[in-house]
C-alpha positions in Angstrom: 116.0 137.3 109.5 114.0 135.5 106.9 113.6 132.5 109.3 112.3 134.7 112.0 109.8 136.3 109.6 108.5 132.9 108.7 108.2 131.8 112.3 106.4 135.1 113.1 103.9 134.6 110.3 103.3 131.0 111.4 102.7 132.1 115.0 100.3 134.8 113.8 98.3 132.2 111.8 98.1 129.8 114.8 96.9 132.6 117.1 94.3 133.6 114.4 93.1 130.1 114.1 92.8 129.8 117.9 90.8 133.0 118.0 88.5 131.8 115.3 88.1 128.4 117.1 87.4 130.1 120.4 84.7 132.3 118.8 83.0 129.2 117.2 82.8 127.4 120.5 81.5 130.5 122.2 78.8 130.7 119.6 77.7 127.2 120.3 77.7 127.7 124.1 76.4 131.3 124.4 72.7 132.2 123.9 71.7 134.3 121.0 71.8 138.1 121.6 69.1 140.5 120.7 69.5 144.1 121.9 71.4 144.1 125.2 70.5 140.7 126.7 70.6 137.0 125.8 67.5 135.3 124.5 65.8 132.9 126.8 64.0 129.6 126.7 60.2 129.6 126.9 58.3 126.5 128.0 58.9 123.9 125.3 60.9 126.2 123.0 64.7 126.6 122.9 66.9 129.5 122.2 69.5 128.4 119.6 71.6 129.5 116.7 70.9 126.3 114.7 72.1 126.3 111.1 69.5 126.5 108.3 67.9 123.4 107.1 69.6 121.9 104.0 67.5 120.0 101.6 67.2 121.0 98.0 68.4 124.6 98.5 71.6 125.7 100.1 69.9 128.1 102.5 66.5 129.4 103.6 65.1 132.2 101.5 61.8 134.0 101.3 58.8 133.0 99.2 59.2 136.2 97.3 62.8 135.5 96.4 61.9 132.0 95.4 59.2 133.2 93.0 61.8 135.5 91.3 64.2 132.6 90.8 61.9 129.9 89.5 58.4 128.9 88.8 56.3 127.4 91.7 57.0 123.7 92.2 55.4 120.9 94.2 56.2 120.7 97.9 59.7 119.3 98.7 60.2 115.7 99.7 63.2 114.1 101.4 65.9 112.7 99.2 64.6 109.1 98.3 66.6 106.3 99.9 68.2 104.1 97.1 66.3 101.0 96.4 69.3 98.7 97.1 69.7 100.2 100.6 66.0 99.7 101.3 66.2 96.1 100.2 68.7 95.4 102.9 66.7 97.2 105.6 64.4 95.4 108.0 60.6 95.7 107.8 60.6 98.0 110.8 63.2 100.3 109.3 61.4 100.5 106.0 58.2 101.3 107.8 59.8 104.2 109.7 61.6 105.5 106.6 58.4 105.6 104.6 56.6 107.5 107.4 59.4 110.1 107.4 59.4 110.4 103.6 55.6 110.9 103.7 55.3 113.3 106.6 58.5 115.4 106.7 57.2 117.8 104.0 54.2 118.5 106.3 56.3 119.4 109.3 57.6 123.0 109.7 60.1 124.8 111.9 58.6 127.8 113.8 60.7 130.7 115.1 59.4 133.5 117.2 60.5 136.8 118.7 59.0 137.8 122.0 59.5 141.1 123.8 59.8 141.3 127.5 58.7 144.6 129.1 61.3 146.5 131.0 61.2 145.8 134.8 59.3 142.5 134.4 62.3 140.4 135.3 62.8 137.0 133.7 61.9 134.7 136.6 64.8 132.5 135.7 68.6 132.7 135.5 70.2 134.9 132.9 73.8 133.7 132.3 76.1 136.5 133.1 73.5 138.5 134.9 73.4 137.0 138.4 71.8 140.0 140.1 68.8 140.0 137.7 68.7 143.7 136.9 65.6 145.4 135.5 65.2 144.5 131.9 65.4 147.3 129.3 62.5 148.1 127.1 64.3 146.6 124.1 64.9 143.2 125.6 63.7 140.4 123.3 64.0 136.7 123.5 63.9 134.2 120.6 62.1 130.9 120.8 61.4 128.0 118.4 59.2 125.0 118.1 57.5 122.8 115.6 54.2 122.7 113.7 52.5 121.0 110.8 50.5 121.9 107.7 46.8 121.6 108.3 45.3 122.4 104.9 46.1 123.8 101.4 44.9 127.2 102.6 48.1 127.7 104.5 47.0 126.9 108.0 49.7 125.6 110.4 48.9 124.0 113.7 51.3 124.3 116.7 51.2 124.7 120.5 50.0 127.9 122.0 53.0 128.2 124.2 55.3 128.2 121.1 53.9 131.4 119.8 52.5 132.9 123.1 53.2 136.7 123.2 55.1 136.6 120.0 55.7 139.8 118.1 57.1 138.0 115.0 56.5 134.5 113.8 58.2 132.8 110.8 57.8 129.4 109.4 60.4 127.4 107.5 59.5 124.5 105.3 61.4 121.4 104.3 62.6 123.0 101.1 64.3 125.8 103.0 61.7 128.4 102.2 61.0 130.8 105.2 57.8 132.9 105.3 56.2 135.2 107.9 53.2 133.8 109.6 50.1 135.3 111.1 48.4 134.0 114.3 44.8 133.4 113.4 43.5 131.6 116.5 44.7 130.5 119.9 43.4 128.2 122.7 45.4 128.4 125.9 43.2 125.7 127.5 44.2 123.0 125.0 47.6 124.7 124.3 46.8 124.9 120.6 47.3 127.6 118.1 46.7 128.1 114.4 49.0 130.2 112.1 48.5 131.2 108.5 51.1 131.6 105.8 50.9 132.9 102.2 52.1 130.0 100.1 50.8 128.3 97.0 48.6 125.3 97.7 50.6 123.0 95.5 53.6 123.6 97.7 51.8 122.6 100.9 51.4 119.0 102.1 48.7 118.7 104.7 48.9 115.9 107.2 46.4 113.1 107.4 44.5 112.9 110.7 44.0 109.7 112.6 41.6 108.7 115.4 42.9 108.9 118.9 40.1 106.8 120.2 41.7 103.9 118.3 45.2 104.4 119.7 46.3 101.6 122.0 49.1 101.1 124.5 52.1 99.4 122.9 51.3 101.0 119.5 54.2 102.4 117.4 54.7 106.1 118.0 56.8 108.4 115.7 57.6 112.0 116.3 59.0 114.5 113.8 60.1 118.0 115.0 63.0 120.3 115.7 64.5 119.4 119.1 67.1 121.9 120.2 67.0 123.5 116.7 67.9 120.2 115.0 65.4 120.5 112.1 63.3 117.5 110.9 64.5 115.1 113.6 62.7 111.8 113.8 62.4 109.8 117.0 60.5 106.6 117.6 58.9 104.7 120.5 55.6 103.4 121.6 52.4 104.7 123.1 53.2 104.2 126.8 49.8 105.1 128.3 46.4 106.7 127.5 43.9 109.0 129.2 46.5 111.1 131.0 45.2 114.5 132.3 47.9 117.2 132.5 47.8 120.9 133.3 47.9 122.9 130.1 50.6 125.2 131.5 49.0 128.1 129.7 45.7 128.3 131.6 44.2 127.2 134.9 42.5 124.2 133.2 43.8 120.7 132.3 44.1 118.8 129.1 42.3 115.4 129.2 43.0 112.2 127.3 46.6 113.0 126.6 48.7 110.3 124.9 51.9 109.3 126.8 54.9 108.2 124.7 58.5 107.2 125.2 59.5 108.5 121.8 62.1 111.2 122.6 60.4 114.6 123.0 62.7 117.5 123.7 62.4 121.3 123.8 61.8 122.4 120.2 59.5 119.3 119.5 56.5 121.3 120.9 53.8 121.6 118.3 55.0 118.8 116.1 53.0 115.7 115.2 53.0 112.3 116.9 52.3 109.7 114.2 51.2 106.1 114.0 52.8 103.5 111.8 50.8 104.7 108.8 52.1 108.3 109.2 48.7 109.7 110.3 48.6 112.2 113.1 47.5 110.8 116.5 48.5 113.8 118.6 50.4 117.0 119.0 53.6 116.8 121.1 53.3 119.2 123.9 55.2 118.5 127.1 57.5 116.2 129.0 58.1 115.2 132.6 61.8 115.6 133.2 64.2 117.0 135.9 66.7 118.4 133.4 64.4 119.6 130.5 65.6 116.7 128.3 63.7 113.7 127.3 63.3 111.2 130.1 61.0 108.9 128.1 57.8 110.5 129.5 56.3 112.8 126.9 52.7 113.8 126.3 50.7 114.7 123.2 47.3 116.3 122.8 45.0 113.7 121.3 44.1 114.3 117.7 40.4 114.1 118.3 40.6 117.2 120.6 42.8 118.9 117.9 40.2 118.1 115.2 37.5 119.5 117.5 39.3 122.8 118.3 41.3 123.7 115.2 38.4 124.3 112.8 36.8 126.6 115.3 40.1 128.5 115.8 40.3 129.0 112.0 36.7 130.2 111.8 36.4 132.2 115.1 39.9 132.7 116.4 39.0 131.2 119.8 37.3 128.1 121.3 34.6 128.1 124.0 34.4 125.3 126.5 31.6 124.2 128.7 32.1 125.2 132.4 30.7 123.6 135.5 32.5 125.8 138.0 34.0 123.5 140.5 37.4 122.4 141.9 37.4 118.7 142.5 39.4 115.5 142.9 39.0 111.7 142.8 37.2 110.3 145.7 39.7 107.9 147.3 39.2 105.1 149.8 40.3 107.1 152.8 38.1 110.0 152.1 35.1 107.8 151.4 35.5 106.1 154.8 35.9 109.5 156.5 32.5 110.5 154.9 30.9 107.3 156.1 30.6 106.0 152.5 31.4 102.6 151.2 35.1 102.0 150.8 34.7 101.2 147.1 32.5 104.3 146.4 33.9 106.1 143.3 33.2 109.5 141.9 34.5 113.1 141.7 34.5 114.8 145.0 33.6 118.5 144.9 36.1 120.5 146.9 35.2 124.0 146.0 32.3 125.7 144.1 33.0 128.9 142.1 31.0 131.9 143.3 28.1 132.7 141.0 29.1 129.8 138.7 26.7 127.2 137.2 27.4 124.6 139.9 26.6 127.1 142.7 23.4 128.2 141.0 22.3 124.6 140.7 22.9 124.0 144.4 26.1 121.9 144.2 28.0 121.9 147.5 31.8 121.9 148.1 33.7 120.3 151.0 33.0 121.9 154.4 35.4 120.1 156.7 39.1 119.2 156.8 40.3 116.2 158.8 43.8 114.7 159.5 44.3 111.3 157.9 47.7 109.7 158.6 49.3 113.1 158.8 47.6 114.4 155.7 44.9 117.0 155.6 41.8 115.7 153.8 38.9 117.9 152.7 35.6 116.0 153.1 31.9 116.7 153.2 31.3 117.8 149.6 29.0 116.4 147.0 30.3 113.4 145.1 29.5 113.4 141.4 28.9 109.8 140.2 27.3 110.4 136.8 26.6 113.1 134.2 23.7 112.6 131.8 23.6 109.0 132.7 27.3 108.5 132.0 29.2 107.0 134.9 31.8 109.2 136.6 34.5 107.3 138.5 37.2 110.0 138.6 37.5 113.7 138.1 39.1 113.0 134.7 35.9 111.3 133.6 34.0 114.6 134.3 36.7 116.8 132.6 36.6 114.6 129.5 32.8 114.9 129.3 32.8 118.6 129.7 35.6 119.0 127.0 34.4 116.5 124.4 30.6 116.1 124.8 29.3 119.3 126.3 28.9 122.9 125.1 28.2 126.2 126.9 24.5 126.7 127.6 23.8 123.0 127.6 21.7 121.6 130.4 23.0 118.4 132.0 21.8 116.2 134.8 24.3 115.4 137.5 23.8 112.4 139.7 25.4 113.0 143.1 25.9 111.4 146.5 25.2 113.8 149.4 25.1 112.7 153.0 25.1 109.0 151.8 22.0 109.6 149.6 21.9 109.7 145.8 20.0 112.5 144.2 20.0 114.5 140.9 20.6 118.1 140.0 19.9 120.0 136.8 22.8 122.3 135.8 23.0 124.8 132.9 26.6 124.9 131.9 28.4 128.2 131.4 31.4 129.2 129.4 34.9 128.8 130.8 36.3 132.1 132.0 39.5 133.3 130.5 41.0 134.0 133.9 
């Protein structure tokens, strides 16, 4: 009888352990639940139940709780690497370690809660809900991303898509302290946003900004962020290319001069800094090209010079106004040039469409008026070709976008040099302000 009792107890313990183990695996595999439905991923953010960051404190806590426990202290820093270990490291390893030690305190983990209105539908697969039923009014999704400390006043820079439509935003620092954040400015066109947190200035470590005009292909590139909820992850690579133009994903306009890198960028890295070998910020990690949403070695960062231009205005005014010409265009390629009876090596930005009542239309700029078939492809031809703006050469549509973003302001008058019907002429255009829609 006693033997059976022991066996029975042992069996019960095994069953209990199996049940606990099964729950743990399920928690890792299943999305987080809020209300009735699972949380969902939102461009560049990742639903997760990642554990709290562990540095000097055992778990995250509020700034208010911290103040009750101890006096304010300087911002946290990573645990120093023992000198004897550093002596055995290579020069490259020491360089990267020092960058991490210097910049990690400036990087933050951002978590948001976004509500989805009932009946909207998610537009993507919900595990366990194959029929995509109408969403209840209390459906929420969680997201997360990265950001970095801009100044001692508590401003945090991140991507707009990280906090887009967020009802709640909280920021966690390296020392484990979590505080609520207020959105003070957003710019969907550059995919940038600024938050503000209430925290003592001596506990904030602002980043040092670099100069993206001095970045070069082959340069060391270092990213720090929170991929898949793995806080304060460092990845390294090189600058793979410069001058890339990519759609912002949060507006109809594109972001010019983006920095391409093969440093691993994954969901959750969005909004974190891309750094040079000195630990200065050269860009804000924003998007990747990948078929499976994981790093394929093709990541893109908003250049820091655009960040430096936009962020101070977001802090002051809450939004940023861009100059607007009011056209849709593309690069003039060889086939189109020949179809328009131009020289084969003619370069420029071909105007495809002109916005109604926009600055370009008012100035008399003309869009394409004919479509031809070229090797099985439809080509729009006949529009004006912009070859210079205020005397600066325009070889591609990107050249024009860069000028409008970096050098022009709404209300400014510019001189466009165009080629129309094989003749060069000039037009005076008063630039407008980009429409929000």
